[in-house]
N, C-alpha and C positions, 0 to 999 in steps of 0.2 A: 444539429449539435446535440450531444449527449453529455450530461454531467455525471462524473464519478465522484462520490464522496467516499473516502477510504479512511481506515483507522487501524491502529494496532494497540495492544495492551500487554502488559507484563505484570504478573503477580509474583513479587519477590519471595514471599514466604513459601510459595509452592514451586518456585523456579519454573513457571509455566507461562507461555505466551500464546496469543491468538490474534487473529486479524479478521477484518470483514469490511464490507462496503455495500454500496448500492448505486444503481444507475437510474437516472431519470431523463426523460426527453425534454425538449425545449419548453414544453408546457408544464413541466413538473410532474408528469405522470410516471409512475413506477414502471421500470423496464425489467430489471433483474437485481438480485442481491446475492451475496455470498458471505460465508464465514468459514474459518478454518482454525483448528488447533494446530499450532506449529512447533510446539516443543519447548526447548530450553534456550530460546533466544532472549536478548535483552529488549528494552522498550523501543529503541531506535530501529533495531532489526525487525521488530514486529510491525512498526510503522512502514518500513520499506517493503516487507512482504505484503502488507495490505494494499499498497499502491501497485506493486508489481503484479499481484494476482488480478486486481481489478482491471489493469490495463491489458493484461493477457486475455481475460474474458471478453473485454470490449472488442479487442481486435478480432478474436475468433467469431464473435457475433456480427462482425461487419460494421461496428461503430468506430469509424476512422476519424471523425471530427469530435474530439473528446476534450472536455474541460475537466481538469482534475483538481480536487480540493482536499486538503489535508490539514489537520489541526497541529501537525508537528512542524514548528518553525525551523528546527534543525534540518529536517528532511527537505522542506521547501527551499531553504537556503543552499543546501547541497546541490539540489537539482538546478537551481537558477545560477549557480556558480558564485554565490556570495560568500561561501565558506568552503574550505578544502579540508579534507580529513587526511592527516599524515599517517603513513604506515599502510600496511596491507588491509584491504577490505575483504570480507567474506565474499565468496562467489555465489550469488543467489541463483544464478542460472544453472550452476552445477550442483545445487543441493546444499551448499554451505556447510554448516556444522555436521 
């Protein structure tokens, strides 16, 4: 098993967002990390990008048994089906905004 810790952040005064994360093996040893400036997304979008990019990197590196952790309750609730978002969502796979 590999654990992915991911995060996103948004700075309102700069209208700038970024994300990042890291992966560790089952003994807690560092495997890889990532960070990315993602532009003018909001805080939830930044959290989503952080998780998406981490999962994409994990899959490409052959880490298919993945435990994902995020500090965004809204994102976790969305993924686990505890909350639904009404309206259109941005298409992250197609580049979004």
